[in-house]
Residue frames relative to the residue before (quaternion, step in Angstrom):
aa qw qx qy qz dx dy dz
M 1.0000 0.0000 0.0000 0.0000 0.00 0.00 0.00
K 0.2053 -0.7611 0.6075 0.0979 3.52 -1.13 0.79
K 0.2681 -0.7688 0.5625 0.1439 3.56 -0.99 0.84
L 0.0708 -0.7667 0.6379 0.0120 3.55 -0.92 1.02
T 0.1992 -0.7854 0.5780 0.0974 3.58 -1.05 0.76
I 0.0095 -0.7792 0.6264 -0.0220 3.54 -1.04 0.87
S 0.2846 -0.7538 0.5708 0.1581 3.55 -1.10 0.72
I 0.0610 0.7808 -0.6152 0.0906 3.56 -0.78 1.13
A 0.8461 -0.0239 -0.0347 0.5314 3.55 -0.87 1.06
A 0.6989 -0.5165 0.2432 0.4309 3.53 0.87 1.09
K 0.6363 0.4633 -0.3530 0.5058 3.60 1.17 0.50
R 0.3315 -0.7329 0.5609 0.1960 3.54 -1.06 0.82
Y 0.1036 -0.7858 0.6091 0.0282 3.53 -1.00 0.92
D 0.2374 -0.7394 0.6156 0.1341 3.52 -0.97 0.96
I 0.0974 -0.7864 0.6098 0.0129 3.54 -0.89 1.02
S 0.1798 -0.7810 0.5912 0.0908 3.56 -0.78 1.02
V 0.0260 0.7829 -0.6192 0.0554 3.54 -0.86 1.02
S 0.6342 -0.5296 0.3934 0.4032 3.55 -1.24 0.41
D 0.6264 -0.5516 0.4017 0.3768 3.54 -1.17 0.59
E 0.6357 0.5551 -0.3170 0.4327 3.55 1.02 -0.85
F 0.7402 0.4101 -0.2036 0.4924 3.59 1.00 -0.89
A 0.5157 0.7099 -0.3923 0.2760 3.61 1.15 -0.61
K 0.6689 0.5184 -0.3174 0.4279 3.60 0.83 -0.93
E 0.6887 0.4632 -0.2797 0.4826 3.59 0.86 -0.94
F 0.6471 0.5191 -0.3215 0.4565 3.58 0.96 -0.84
A 0.6440 0.5156 -0.3168 0.4681 3.60 0.95 -0.85
R 0.6323 0.5306 -0.3278 0.4596 3.59 1.00 -0.79
E 0.6677 0.4911 -0.2944 0.4758 3.59 0.95 -0.86
I 0.6295 0.5319 -0.3259 0.4632 3.58 1.00 -0.82
E 0.6756 0.5036 -0.2920 0.4524 3.59 0.91 -0.91
K 0.6361 0.5247 -0.3323 0.4579 3.60 1.10 -0.61
T 0.7596 0.4141 -0.1937 0.4627 3.57 1.02 -0.80
F 0.8081 0.2471 -0.0912 0.5270 3.56 0.89 -0.95
T 0.4888 -0.6193 0.5120 0.3397 3.55 -1.22 0.48
K 0.4762 -0.6871 0.4728 0.2783 3.56 -0.97 0.86
K 0.7632 0.2265 -0.1279 0.5915 3.55 0.98 -0.84
G 0.7209 0.3975 -0.3027 0.4803 3.54 -1.05 0.67
N 0.5996 -0.5861 0.4317 0.3327 3.51 -1.30 -0.25
N 0.2281 -0.7289 0.6286 0.1470 3.54 -1.20 0.64
D 0.3636 -0.7459 0.5094 0.2282 3.55 -0.95 0.78
V 0.6827 -0.4941 0.3536 0.4059 3.55 -1.29 0.31
K 0.5861 0.5828 -0.3672 0.4268 3.59 1.10 -0.65
T 0.6370 0.5200 -0.3231 0.4684 3.59 1.01 -0.77
L 0.6422 0.5203 -0.3092 0.4703 3.56 1.01 -0.85
L 0.6672 0.4957 -0.2995 0.4684 3.58 0.90 -0.91
S 0.6389 0.5296 -0.3197 0.4574 3.57 0.98 -0.83
A 0.6485 0.5076 -0.3108 0.4745 3.59 0.99 -0.84
Y 0.6435 0.5232 -0.3208 0.4575 3.58 0.99 -0.81
V 0.6578 0.4985 -0.3109 0.4714 3.59 0.91 -0.89
K 0.6412 0.5288 -0.3254 0.4510 3.60 0.95 -0.86
K 0.6946 0.4631 -0.2809 0.4735 3.60 0.85 -0.93
S 0.6175 0.5355 -0.3453 0.4612 3.59 1.05 -0.68
Y 0.6529 0.5014 -0.3099 0.4757 3.59 1.00 -0.81
E 0.6313 0.5214 -0.3342 0.4668 3.59 0.98 -0.80
K 0.6371 0.5173 -0.3162 0.4759 3.60 0.99 -0.83
F 0.6276 0.5413 -0.3214 0.4580 3.60 0.96 -0.87
L 0.6826 0.4835 -0.2884 0.4660 3.59 0.86 -0.95
L 0.6496 0.5134 -0.3189 0.4612 3.60 0.98 -0.80
E 0.6503 0.5082 -0.3191 0.4659 3.59 0.99 -0.79
K 0.6213 0.5210 -0.3395 0.4767 3.60 1.06 -0.70
E 0.6587 0.5105 -0.3042 0.4616 3.57 0.95 -0.89
I 0.6386 0.5178 -0.3208 0.4703 3.59 0.98 -0.84
A 0.6518 0.5112 -0.3133 0.4644 3.60 0.94 -0.88
S 0.6485 0.5181 -0.3128 0.4616 3.58 0.98 -0.84
I 0.6629 0.4892 -0.3007 0.4805 3.59 0.91 -0.89
S 0.6374 0.5391 -0.3193 0.4485 3.56 0.99 -0.85
E 0.6452 0.5155 -0.3104 0.4707 3.58 1.00 -0.84
K 0.6509 0.5127 -0.3164 0.4620 3.57 1.00 -0.84
L 0.6669 0.5024 -0.3006 0.4610 3.56 0.99 -0.82
D 0.6680 0.4841 -0.2854 0.4879 3.56 1.15 -0.67
G 0.4526 -0.7158 0.4240 0.3211 3.58 1.30 -0.17
K 0.4273 0.7095 -0.4579 0.3231 3.57 1.13 0.54
């Protein structure tokens, strides 16, 4: 397990993720949040909405591919 730390609303949070996932997760965190200083709750909410939308699009794509494979 790898520990990553992020600061949101003047509080530090340690997040433990698997070693396999840590590199990609750290890359995503660095794109969205500032490494030094504080991140506000609005930034966190925006990141959540963005990832939720990406998940929605991927699920639609999976469903479409599945339908094609089923011959529907």
